[in-house]
N, C-alpha and C positions, 0 to 999 in steps of 0.2 A: 506494498500499502504506499505509495507516494506522501508524503511531507503535506504537501499540500489539501491532498484527500483528508487526511488525520483533521489538519487546521479547518475544513469545513468543517467537520463531523462533529468536530470540536463545538465548534459556533453555534451550528446548527442545534444542538443538545444542549448549550447555556441558554438560547431563546426556549427552547422549550419548556425551561424549567423556571423563565424566568415569568411565562405565562400560565405555568400554575397557581400561580397567584389567583387569576380571575376567571369566575365565573364566567365563557365563553359560548356563546349562541352562533351556530352557523346556519346564515340561508345562502342558501343558490339565486344566484342574479344572472339574469340571463348575459352571453356577452355586448349584447349592440347594447345594453342598459348601462354599461362601464365606459364613460368615456375613456380613462386609460388602458383599459385592455386594447380599445382602437388606437391607441396612440404608441402601445409597443406593437402593432402587429406588424408584418411583414409588408401588407398591405395597407399599407395605412395613408389615408389619404390628408393630406395637411390642411385642406379646407374645410374641413370637418368639425376638427378643434383648433382653431388656429392659433389659440391661448397657451393648448399642450404644444404643439409643435414650436413655438419661437421657444417653449421652455427645452425642449428635448433638443432643438437647434444648438442652445445658451451650452448644455451638458454636454453635447459630443465636441462643441469647440473647448470647452474646459480641458476635456479629455485627453486632447490630443494637445490645449496648447502644454499640461502637464506633463508631457514625458519629459524625460533628464535628456534630451535631443535636440541639438539645435537646428534653425529653418533648415541649412544645409544639410546636415544628416537625412532630417526626415524627407525632405526632396530627393535625397540619393536612394533611402528606401522605399518612398515614391514609387520611385522610376524602376526600382530593381524589381518590384512588386510586380507595375505595370508589363513590364516584361519578362517575366516570367508566365510562362503557359499554367504552368500546375496551378501557380496562385490567383494566376485567371479564373482557372476551374472553381478554385477555391472563392473566391469572392463570388461568383456567380451562384455555385451549391447555398453558401449562405444567406445570399440576396434571396432567392429564389424557394429554399425551403431543403433539406436534407429528407432523400428517401427514408422508407419507413423501416428497411430493415439493411444492417448493415452490407449483406450479399450483395445489395441493391447498389449501394456506394459506387462511384466511379473510381478506380486505381490510384489514378491521381491523387485524391485528397483523403483515403481511407485512412491514412496516418492520425488525422485530424477526428475519425468518426467519436474516439472517448470525449475530446473536449466540446464537439459542437454547440453546446449550451451555450459554451461560454464565448464562440465568436461573434466578432461582428466587425463591421468595416466603414472605417471613417474618414473622409476623404483621401480615397482610396488606400488606406493604409489597413493592414488586418490586424483587429486585436485579439487578444487571448485575456480578456478581464480590460485590466487596466493596462496591460503589457502589451508590447511590439511584439507580431511576428513573426521576424525576422528572414528575407526571404534566402535562398539556400547562397545563391550570389554574393552572399555581405556575411554569412556568417562565420567563416574562416577570420574575417579581418576585425571584426566586431570581438569574436574571439581574442584577437591579438589587442585590440582597444586596450578590452578587458582586464587583460593581464600584463598589461606594458607596465602599470604601476606596480605589480607587485614583485616584492625583493628576491621570491624563491627562500628555498628551505635555510640555504647555506647561510646566507642574510640573516637570517629573521632570529636562526638559535646562536649568532654568534653576538647579535645585538642585547641578551640577555646576561 
């Protein structure tokens, strides 16, 4: 089990414990009667609830603006995403919907199946939650950038 799975399970169980002190009444409401359901829908029509659309746009801009990348690096990621055929397929599947079963999934995007509920596209960049999914063509250089400030085991042990 991955660390993120454990964290998610812990977070959910914490929320359940917090809700136990309340006497909840669950009531079914049709999706068409819930404005937020339409706003979060893959087929959202912005003119249905314009005030929600503006808020969602602001949230998307907030997520994109708060990633730890410069504007130039975001452009580089966007360009690499747009030139990567596999990522184009993934963007389409995210936008138009995943198949009902894993076996019906396109081979080029099947590795993302387990994370499909966390994937989104904003400004031509693919996100998993609030993290950017880096295209294959940039992964090696990104790893090098991340590790460039690491002193290594030799220097880390000598400073003690």
